[in-house]
C-alpha positions in Angstrom: -11.0 -17.8 -27.6 -14.2 -17.4 -29.3 -17.5 -17.5 -26.8 -20.3 -20.0 -28.6 -23.6 -18.2 -28.5 -25.8 -20.5 -26.4 -28.9 -19.5 -24.6 -29.0 -21.0 -20.6 -32.0 -21.0 -18.4 -32.1 -20.3 -14.7 -35.2 -20.6 -12.8 -35.2 -19.6 -9.5 -37.3 -17.2 -7.2 -36.7 -13.6 -6.7 -34.7 -13.1 -4.0 -34.2 -10.5 -1.2 -31.7 -10.4 2.1 -34.4 -12.0 4.2 -35.5 -15.0 1.8 -32.2 -15.3 1.2 -30.8 -15.9 4.5 -34.0 -18.5 5.1 -33.4 -20.4 2.1 -29.4 -20.9 2.1 -29.9 -21.5 6.4 -27.5 -18.3 6.7 -25.5 -18.1 10.3 -23.1 -16.1 11.6 -19.4 -17.3 11.2 -18.3 -18.9 14.1 -15.9 -17.0 16.3 -12.2 -18.4 16.8 -10.2 -17.6 19.9 -6.3 -18.1 18.3 -5.1 -16.4 21.1 -6.4 -19.7 23.3 -3.6 -21.5 21.1 -1.0 -18.9 22.2 0.0 -20.5 25.3 -0.4 -24.2 24.4 2.8 -26.3 24.0 3.5 -29.5 22.3 6.4 -31.8 20.8 5.6 -31.1 17.4 4.5 -27.2 18.3 8.0 -26.5 19.5 9.5 -28.4 16.7 7.7 -26.3 14.3 8.4 -23.1 16.1 12.5 -24.0 16.0 12.4 -25.0 11.9 10.2 -21.4 11.6 12.5 -19.6 13.5 15.7 -21.5 12.5 14.9 -22.8 8.4 18.6 -24.1 8.0 17.6 -26.8 10.3 14.5 -27.8 7.5 16.3 -27.7 4.2 19.9 -28.7 5.1 19.2 -32.2 6.1 17.9 -32.9 2.8 20.1 -31.5 0.7 21.1 -33.0 -2.4 24.6 -32.8 -2.4 25.1 -34.5 -6.1 22.9 -32.3 -7.8 23.6 -28.9 -5.9 26.9 -29.0 -4.3 29.0 -28.1 -7.4 26.6 -25.4 -8.8 26.4 -23.8 -5.0 30.4 -24.0 -4.9 30.7 -22.4 -8.2 28.1 -19.7 -7.2 29.4 -18.9 -3.8 33.3 -18.3 -5.7 31.7 -15.9 -8.1 29.6 -13.7 -5.9 32.7 -13.4 -3.3 34.5 -12.2 -6.6 32.3 -9.7 -6.9 31.7 -8.9 -2.9 35.0 -8.6 -2.4 35.7 -5.5 -4.8 32.2 -4.1 -3.9 32.9 -4.3 0.0 35.8 -2.4 -0.4 34.1 0.2 -2.7 30.6 0.4 -0.3 32.7 1.0 2.7 33.6 4.3 0.9 30.0 5.3 0.7 29.3 4.1 4.2 32.5 7.0 5.3 34.1 4.1 6.5 37.8 2.8 5.8 37.3 -0.1 3.1 38.0 -3.0 5.8 35.0 -2.7 7.1 33.2 -3.5 4.0 34.7 -6.8 4.1 33.5 -7.4 7.8 29.9 -6.6 6.4 30.6 -9.3 3.7 31.2 -11.7 6.0 29.5 -12.1 9.7 26.0 -10.8 8.1 25.9 -13.3 5.1 26.7 -16.1 7.6 23.9 -15.0 9.5 21.5 -15.1 6.9 22.5 -18.7 5.8 21.0 -19.8 9.0 18.0 -17.7 9.6 17.2 -16.7 6.0 14.0 -18.5 3.7 15.7 -17.1 0.0 17.8 -19.4 -1.7 19.3 -17.3 -4.2 19.6 -13.5 -2.7 22.9 -12.5 -2.1 23.0 -10.8 1.6 25.5 -8.3 2.2 26.9 -4.8 1.3 24.9 -2.7 -0.7 25.0 0.8 -2.5 21.8 2.1 -1.4 22.4 1.0 2.1 25.8 2.3 1.8 24.8 5.7 1.0 22.0 6.0 3.7 24.7 5.2 6.3 27.4 7.8 4.6 24.6 10.1 5.1 24.4 9.4 8.7 27.9 8.9 9.8 29.2 12.2 7.8 26.3 14.7 9.0 27.3 13.9 12.3 31.5 13.5 12.2 33.3 15.8 10.1 34.7 15.0 6.6 37.5 16.7 6.7 39.1 15.2 10.0 38.3 12.0 8.3 40.2 13.1 4.9 43.0 13.3 7.1 42.5 10.0 8.2 42.4 11.5 11.7 42.0 8.0 14.2 39.2 9.8 16.8 36.8 10.5 13.9 37.5 7.3 12.2 36.7 5.7 15.6 33.6 8.1 16.1 32.3 6.9 12.2 32.4 3.2 13.0 31.1 3.5 16.7 28.2 5.0 14.7 27.9 2.9 11.8 27.9 -0.3 14.4 25.2 0.9 16.7 23.0 1.8 13.6 23.5 -1.2 12.6 22.4 -3.0 15.7 19.2 -0.4 15.9 18.3 -1.2 12.5 18.7 -5.2 13.2 16.6 -5.0 16.7 13.5 -2.9 14.1 13.6 -5.4 11.8 13.7 -8.3 13.8 10.6 -6.8 16.5 8.9 -6.4 13.4 9.4 -9.2 12.0 8.1 -11.1 15.4 4.8 -9.3 15.4 4.4 -10.1 12.3 5.3 -6.6 10.2 5.8 -7.8 7.0 3.1 -6.8 5.4 4.4 -3.1 5.6 6.3 -3.6 2.2 3.1 -3.7 0.6 2.9 -0.2 1.0 6.0 0.2 -1.0 4.2 -0.1 -4.6 6.7 -0.9 -7.3 7.1 2.4 -8.8 7.9 3.9 -5.5 10.7 1.3 -5.1 11.7 1.8 -8.5 12.0 5.7 -8.3 13.7 5.6 -5.0 16.6 3.5 -6.2 17.0 5.2 -8.7 17.1 8.6 -6.5 19.9 6.4 -4.2 21.8 5.4 -7.5 22.0 9.2 -8.4 23.1 10.0 -5.0 25.5 7.4 -5.4 26.8 8.7 -8.3 27.3 12.4 -6.9 28.7 11.2 -3.7 31.3 9.3 -6.1 32.5 12.2 -8.3 34.5 13.4 -5.5 36.8 10.0 -5.9 37.0 10.4 -9.4 38.1 13.7 -9.3 40.3 13.4 -6.7 38.7 16.6 -4.8 38.5 17.6 -1.5 34.7 18.5 -0.7 32.9 19.7 2.6 30.4 17.5 4.6 27.0 18.1 4.1 23.6 16.3 4.8 19.9 17.3 5.1 17.4 18.7 2.4 19.7 19.9 -0.6 22.6 18.8 -0.1 23.1 16.9 -3.2 22.5 19.6 -4.8 24.9 21.6 -3.0 27.5 19.1 -3.2 26.7 18.4 -7.1 27.3 22.6 -7.5 30.4 22.4 -5.4 32.0 19.6 -7.3 31.2 22.1 -10.6 33.1 24.6 -9.0 36.0 22.7 -7.8 36.8 20.9 -11.4 39.4 23.3 -12.2 41.5 21.7 -9.6 41.0 17.7 -10.4 44.2 15.4 -10.2 44.6 14.7 -13.5 46.3 11.2 -12.2 43.1 10.1 -10.2 40.5 11.0 -13.1 42.8 8.8 -15.8 42.6 6.3 -13.0 39.2 6.6 -12.9 38.2 6.5 -16.8 40.3 3.5 -17.7 39.4 1.5 -14.7 35.6 2.8 -15.8 36.0 1.6 -19.6 37.9 -1.6 -18.7 34.7 -2.6 -16.6 32.2 -1.7 -19.2 34.1 -3.5 -21.9 34.0 -6.6 -19.7 30.3 -6.5 -19.0 29.7 -6.1 -22.8 31.7 -9.0 -22.9 30.0 -11.0 -20.9 26.6 -10.2 -22.0 27.9 -11.2 -25.9 29.1 -14.4 -24.5 27.4 -15.8 -21.7 26.0 -18.7 -23.0 29.4 -19.6 -24.0 30.7 -18.8 -20.9 30.6 -21.6 -17.4 31.3 -18.3 -15.4 30.9 -14.5 -16.6 34.5 -13.1 -16.4 35.0 -11.2 -13.2 35.8 -7.9 -13.9 35.8 -6.3 -10.9 38.3 -8.7 -9.5 40.4 -8.8 -12.9 40.6 -4.4 -12.1 40.7 -4.6 -8.7 44.1 -7.2 -9.5 45.2 -5.3 -12.3 45.1 -1.4 -10.5 46.6 -2.3 -7.4 49.8 -3.8 -9.2 50.2 -0.7 -11.7 49.8 1.3 -8.5 52.0 -0.6 -6.2 54.4 -0.8 -9.8 53.9 2.9 -10.6 53.9 4.5 -7.4 50.4 6.2 -8.1 50.0 7.6 -4.8 53.8 9.3 -4.8 54.2 10.4 -8.5 50.6 11.2 -9.7 49.0 12.3 -6.0 46.3 9.4 -6.5 44.6 8.7 -3.3 45.1 4.9 -2.3 43.1 2.8 0.1 46.2 2.5 2.7 46.5 -0.1 5.4 44.1 -3.1 5.7 44.6 -5.0 8.7 44.6 -8.7 8.5 42.5 -11.0 11.0 39.3 -10.4 12.6 38.2 -7.7 15.7 36.9 -8.3 18.8 33.3 -7.7 19.1 32.4 -4.3 20.6 29.3 -2.7 22.7 27.5 -0.3 20.8 26.7 2.8 22.4 23.1 3.3 24.1 23.6 6.8 24.1 23.5 7.1 20.1 20.0 5.2 20.0 18.0 9.0 20.4 20.2 10.6 17.4 19.8 7.2 15.2 16.4 5.7 15.6 14.8 7.7 12.6 17.3 7.0 10.3 17.4 3.0 11.6 13.8 2.8 11.0 14.0 4.3 7.5 17.0 1.9 6.7 15.5 -1.1 8.2 12.3 -0.6 6.1 14.3 0.4 2.9 16.9 -2.9 3.3 13.8 -4.9 4.1 11.8 -3.8 1.1 14.6 -4.5 -1.2 15.5 -7.9 -0.3 12.2 -9.4 -0.3 10.9 -8.0 -3.5 14.1 -9.9 -4.8 13.4 -12.5 -2.8 10.1 -13.4 -3.9 10.9 -12.9 -7.5 13.8 -16.0 -7.3 10.7 -17.7 -5.7 8.7 -17.4 -7.9 10.8 -18.2 -10.9 12.0 -21.5 -8.9 8.9 -22.8 -7.2 9.2 -21.8 -3.6 8.3 -19.7 -0.7 9.8 -16.6 0.6 8.0 -15.8 4.4 8.5 -12.3 4.7 8.2 -11.7 8.5 11.2 -14.8 9.1 12.8 -12.7 6.3 12.5 -9.5 8.3 13.9 -11.7 11.4 16.7 -13.0 9.0 18.0 -9.4 8.1 17.5 -8.1 11.6 19.8 -10.6 13.2 22.7 -10.3 10.7 22.6 -6.5 10.9 22.1 -7.2 14.8 24.7 -9.6 15.3 27.1 -7.8 12.4 26.5 -4.6 14.8 28.8 -6.2 17.5 31.7 -7.0 15.1 31.5 -3.2 13.5 29.8 -3.9 10.4 27.5 -1.3 9.2 23.5 -2.3 8.3 23.7 -4.5 4.8 20.7 -5.7 2.7 20.2 -7.8 -0.5 22.6 -6.9 -3.7 21.0 -6.6 -7.1 23.7 -7.6 -9.0 25.3 -10.3 -7.0 22.0 -11.7 -6.6 21.6 -12.2 -10.1 25.1 -13.9 -10.2 24.3 -15.9 -7.7 21.3 -17.2 -9.6 23.1 -17.8 -13.0 25.7 -19.4 -11.7 24.0 -22.3 -10.4 23.0 -21.4 -7.0 20.5 -23.7 -5.3 20.8 -22.9 -1.7 22.3 -20.7 0.7 25.0 -22.5 0.9 26.6 -20.3 -2.1 26.0 -17.4 0.5 28.1 -19.4 3.0 30.9 -20.4 0.7 31.0 -16.3 -0.3 31.5 -15.6 3.3 33.6 -17.9 3.7 36.3 -16.6 0.7 35.7 -13.5 2.2 37.0 -14.7 5.6 40.1 -15.8 4.1 40.8 -12.6 2.7 40.0 -10.7 5.7 42.4 -13.3 7.2 45.4 -13.2 4.8 45.4 -11.4 1.6 43.9 -7.9 2.7 47.0 -6.7 3.2 47.6 -6.9 -0.7 45.4 -4.4 -1.8 46.5 -1.9 0.2 48.0 0.6 -2.9 44.4 0.1 -4.3 43.4 3.4 -5.9 39.9 4.7 -4.7 39.4 6.0 -7.8 39.3 2.4 -9.2 36.4 1.6 -6.2 34.8 4.9 -7.5 34.9 3.2 -10.6 33.5 0.2 -9.6 30.2 1.8 -8.0 29.5 4.0 -11.0 29.3 1.2 -13.4 27.6 -0.9 -11.3 25.0 1.8 -10.9 24.2 0.9 -14.9 21.2 -1.2 -14.0 19.2 1.3 -11.7 19.8 4.3 -14.1 18.4 2.8 -16.5 15.1 2.4 -14.3 14.8 6.2 -16.0 12.7 4.5 -18.8 10.1 4.0 -16.2 8.9 7.4 -17.1 8.3 6.6 -20.5 6.5 3.0 -19.5 4.1 4.7 -16.8 3.5 7.7 -18.9 1.5 4.9 -21.4 0.3 2.4 -18.5 -0.5 4.4 -15.9 -0.5 8.0 -15.5 -1.3 7.9 -11.3 2.0 5.5 -10.7 3.9 8.1 -13.2 3.2 10.4 -10.4 4.4 8.7 -7.9 7.3 7.8 -9.1 8.3 11.6 -10.2 7.1 12.7 -6.6 9.6 9.9 -4.8 12.4 10.7 -6.9 12.0 14.2 -6.6 11.4 14.2 -3.0 14.7 11.5 -2.6 17.0 14.2 -4.8 15.8 17.2 -2.7 14.9 16.2 0.6 17.6 13.5 1.0 17.3 9.3 1.2 15.4 9.4 4.9 12.8 12.2 4.4 12.2 11.3 0.7 11.5 7.8 1.8 9.0 9.2 4.3 7.4 11.6 1.4 6.7 8.9 -1.1 5.3 6.7 1.6 3.0 9.4 2.6 2.3 11.0 -0.6 1.5 7.3 -1.9 -1.0 6.7 0.9 -2.4 10.3 0.6 -3.3 9.1 -3.2 -4.9 6.2 -2.5 -7.4 8.0 -0.5 -7.6 10.8 -3.2 -8.7 7.9 -5.1 -11.0 6.3 -3.2 -12.4 9.7 -2.8 -13.1 10.5 -6.6 -14.1 7.1 -7.8 -16.2 6.4 -10.9 -19.9 6.7 -10.6 -22.3 5.1 -12.9 -26.2 4.8 -14.1 -26.7 1.8 -15.1 -28.7 -0.1 -17.8 -29.9 -3.3 -18.8 -27.8 -5.1 -21.6 -30.7 -6.1 -24.0 -32.0 -9.7 -22.9 -29.8 -10.6 -20.2 -29.8 -9.5 -16.6 -26.4 -7.8 -16.6 -26.3 -4.2 -15.8 -23.7 -1.8 -17.0 -22.7 2.0 -17.5 -25.1 3.7 -20.1 -22.0 5.9 -21.0 -19.8 3.4 -21.6 -22.2 1.1 -23.4 -24.5 2.1 -26.1 -26.8 -0.9 -26.1 -27.4 -0.8 -22.4 -30.5 1.2 -21.6 -32.4 2.4 -18.5 -35.2 0.8 -17.4 -38.4 3.5 -17.5 -39.2 4.3 -13.9 -36.1 2.8 -12.0 -32.7 4.3 -11.5 -29.5 1.9 -10.9 -26.8 3.8 -9.3 -23.5 2.1 -8.7 -20.0 3.5 -7.1 -16.4 1.7 -8.2 -14.8 2.0 -4.7 -16.1 1.3 -1.3 -18.3 3.9 0.6 -16.9 5.2 3.7 -16.2 8.3 5.8 -13.8 10.2 3.2 -16.1 9.9 0.6 -19.9 9.5 1.8 -20.7 13.0 1.3 -19.5 13.1 -2.4 -21.2 9.7 -2.9 -24.9 11.7 -1.8 -24.5 14.4 -3.8 -23.0 12.4 -6.8 -26.1 10.2 -6.6 -28.8 13.1 -6.2 -26.9 14.8 -9.5 -27.0 12.0 -11.6 -30.7 10.9 -11.0 -31.8 14.3 -12.6 -33.5 15.5 -9.8 -32.9 18.4 -7.2 -33.6 16.6 -4.5 -32.5 18.9 -1.9 -34.5 21.6 -3.4 -37.4 19.6 -4.1 -37.6 19.0 -0.1 -36.8 22.5 0.7 -40.2 23.7 -1.6 -42.1 20.7 -0.1 -41.4 21.6 3.4 -42.1 25.0 2.6 -45.6 24.3 1.2 -46.5 21.9 4.1 -45.6 25.0 6.8 -47.7 27.0 4.2 -50.7 24.8 4.6 -50.6 24.4 7.9 -51.1 28.0 9.0 -53.7 28.3 6.7 -55.2 25.4 8.4 -54.7 27.0 11.8 -56.3 30.3 10.4 -59.7 28.3 9.4 -59.8 26.8 12.8 -59.4 30.0 14.4 -62.2 31.4 12.1 -64.9 28.5 12.8 -63.7 28.6 16.7 -64.6 32.6 16.2 -67.9 31.8 14.2 -69.0 29.1 17.0 -68.5 31.6 19.8 -70.6 34.2 18.8 -73.8 32.1 18.5 -74.3 28.8 20.1 -77.0 26.2 20.5 -77.3 23.7 23.0 -78.4 20.6 21.5 -78.2 17.2 23.4 -77.4 13.9 21.4 -76.5 10.6 22.2 -73.1 9.2 19.9 -74.3 5.5 19.5 -72.1 5.5 16.1 -69.2 4.1 17.9 -70.6 1.2 19.7 -69.9 3.1 23.1 -73.0 1.8 24.3 -72.2 -0.5 27.1 -74.9 -1.3 29.2 -74.1 0.3 32.5 -76.3 2.7 34.4 -74.7 6.1 34.5 -72.6 5.4 31.3 -76.0 4.4 29.3 -77.8 7.9 30.7 -74.7 10.1 29.6 -75.1 12.8 27.0 -72.9 15.1 25.3 -73.7 18.7 25.0 -72.0 20.6 22.1 -72.1 23.3 20.2 -74.6 22.1 17.3 -72.0 24.2 14.5 -69.2 22.5 16.2 -70.6 19.2 16.2 -71.6 19.9 12.2 -68.1 20.8 11.5 -66.8 17.5 13.0 -69.2 15.7 11.2 -68.4 17.4 7.8 -64.7 17.3 8.6 -64.6 13.4 8.9 -66.5 12.7 5.8 -64.4 14.9 4.1 -61.1 13.4 5.7 -62.8 10.1 4.6 -62.8 11.2 0.7 -60.2 13.7 0.7 -56.4 12.1 -0.9 -53.5 12.7 1.3 -52.4 16.7 1.0 -48.9 16.0 1.6 -48.1 14.3 -1.6 -45.9 16.2 -4.5 -49.4 16.2 -6.3 -51.6 17.9 -4.1 -48.4 20.5 -3.4 -48.5 21.4 -7.1 -44.8 20.1 -6.7 -43.2 17.7 -10.0 -42.9 13.8 -9.2 -39.5 12.8 -9.9 -39.9 10.7 -13.3 -38.7 7.5 -11.8 -40.4 5.9 -9.1 -37.6 3.7 -7.6 -34.0 3.8 -6.9 -31.5 0.7 -6.8 -28.3 1.3 -5.1 -25.5 -1.5 -6.7 -23.2 -2.1 -3.8 -21.0 -4.9 -5.1 -18.2 -2.4 -4.7 -18.0 -2.3 -1.1 -16.0 -4.2 1.0 -16.7 -2.6 4.5 -19.0 0.5 6.1 -18.4 2.6 8.9 -20.8 5.0 10.8 -20.7 7.5 8.3 -21.8 5.2 6.1 -24.8 3.8 7.5 -25.6 7.3 8.5 -25.4 8.7 4.8 -27.3 5.5 3.3 -30.2 6.0 5.8 -30.4 9.7 4.9 -30.9 8.6 1.3 -33.5 6.5 2.4 -35.6 9.1 3.9 -34.6 11.9 1.7 -36.0 9.6 -1.9 -38.9 8.4 0.3 -40.0 12.0 0.9 -39.7 12.8 -2.7 -42.0 9.8 -3.2 -39.0 7.5 -4.4 -38.5 3.9 -3.2 -35.1 2.8 -2.5 -33.5 -0.6 -3.0 -29.8 -2.4 -1.7 -28.3 -4.4 -4.3 -25.5 -6.9 -4.2 -24.1 -6.4 -0.7 -22.0 -8.9 0.6 -22.6 -10.8 3.8 -19.8 -9.4 5.9 -21.3 -6.0 5.0 -24.8 -6.9 5.9 -23.5 -8.1 9.2 -21.8 -4.6 9.4 -24.9 -3.1 8.8 -26.9 -5.2 11.6 -24.6 -4.3 14.2 -24.7 -0.1 13.1 -28.4 -0.4 13.7 -29.0 0.2 9.9 -32.0 -1.9 9.7 -35.7 -0.7 12.0 -39.1 -0.9 10.9 -38.7 1.5 7.5 -35.9 0.0 6.3 -36.3 -4.1 6.6 -33.4 -6.8 5.1 -36.3 -7.2 2.1 -35.0 -3.6 0.8 -31.5 -5.6 0.3 -31.6 -7.9 -3.0 -29.4 -10.4 -4.2 -28.7 -9.1 -7.7 -29.4 -5.7 -9.4 -32.0 -7.5 -11.2 -33.9 -8.7 -8.6 -34.2 -5.4 -7.4 -35.3 -4.3 -10.8 -37.8 -7.0 -10.9 -39.3 -6.5 -7.7 -39.7 -2.5 -8.3 -41.5 -2.9 -11.5 -43.8 -5.3 -9.7 -44.6 -2.8 -6.9 -43.9 0.4 -8.8 -46.8 3.7 -7.8 -48.3 3.0 -11.1 -49.7 -0.3 -9.3 -49.5 -4.0 -9.6 -50.3 -3.9 -13.5 -47.0 -2.2 -14.2 -45.2 -4.5 -16.8 -42.6 -7.1 -15.0 -39.2 -7.0 -16.6 -38.3 -9.7 -19.1 -35.7 -11.1 -19.6 -34.4 -14.4 -21.8 -31.1 -15.8 -20.3 
């Protein structure tokens, strides 16, 4: 779209802040005491809270059965078909028997159906969450005993995972109730994508022992991934051939089905359930060929049917798990809300981040009592739920009911399922997350700072494990924000010809500096972290060594003061050597009042002293100010006015206020007047509260725009009123 070349005329008076407030009838923003409404109670308020914290009551009565039911049923069935093998597989990631993956695919999903606000995300087991849980369970209990299926170790791990789920749920609910959903804003997209990529590498390495049928020692903490990978490489000669062949065949079959789904997705009403078909085929082949006994292929084993009674978590474990629980809570919420917002924007509805925290928290909290491990949102299942026609969380409820049927009746059928097949399902499903390595090339071209965040997050997560890696990533991201505000872009501005627009003279060749006026701007807000750098850069860009000039001025003033004192001493000495008394009546000051005593009062003073006083008064009346740079023999700056463009400031602190006052003081000492332009009203209010304004700095030094300040500066320059006024054609 091309702009037509047209002139426009704006006529308004030159405005400083004081005149603007008078013209616009400025007044302080009325304060709202929101706390007064916290304890008010009414029927509508109670109804609003009920719908807010139990969203199903808001949308379920308006459910469009004819339009949505069929799509939700098909979508729920498709998701359940994927959830079955993934639940069994991700339980192994968590260091638990596979049946607990089925429990975690039922209870939390149904709870989210009641409290969630997203219509399309599929809550349940997820690889990243499972491997984080597995790192906790395997670090506290010994992996060798679990491989031998020791009942005490399995029970200890189940108790750990369920207690961790309860603690994660408590964190998420508490954060949601205090409206802490904004915490996800500190997890930038490059950070989340890099973290999930590193976690997918962790998942991949953790499944190698099932692919090769190896018995590995349990490791946790920093560098555990590196040691595990080296141990896998060292033990490759001990691989079980039957297990490797099973994993490879299952992986190839899954990849072929996924390729076929991608090619025929426009012609298929539902995607081919590759995971379920592979699961059924592998179980049948394993049972028929007897892979466990003939080829030493490790299988899932007994899967108990029926639901288990709820179990109270062990509070004594809270101290050990609190750090891990907080990290898992934040990661799980970040993944869920990221996907939820994507689908919400695509389908035109709103997702409440705080309510999502509460919903996920209740899902994990309730699930923890039924021996579930922490869950979140699955990327692959969410995409399937959306693409197969899912409209609401009824699809999630349908999938959870299907999983319930499997738990009650069909779970025993999968006892001969090889674990290598579950590992193959996990590895193939990592394809999407491993593709995120292409972000490196994209970010290299788009934003090197985001690339740095990506690389640091990935390296920290790989080397330090998932919990410490997340902490380092968030800390580095926040530190980078501080560093970027400490090193903003500073510019000296010039006027674009025939406009009131001022741009960086280094970028715009036609932008010219106004003779006698310096306009300085920072691209970031000014606060304690960069206030000193702002002041130093300002003095540097002005082309004048302000500090050196001030030091020379003070030095010459002290020298002049010492010289005057010496002259006064010489005069006093000369007057004390020879004095004559003279009587004179001082009537020049008009002090004669008419009273008898005062009228006849005379002053007796030495003649020489009186003569010196008269002469000095006459000289003082004629002599110019001896404290000016010119009188002191110092060079004057080539500009008479400095304008600070503070349009980028969003707030000020006490350090910023002191820094600005010092700038006013220093530049006035070298005979340069300072003005401020484009300051926002909240910043002006903060300047007032910080006692920035006084007798020497008033609101008349603040102007609504840079152009106003430049015009005023040219009209009131040190050259006098005959200075040319800045002419601008608008």
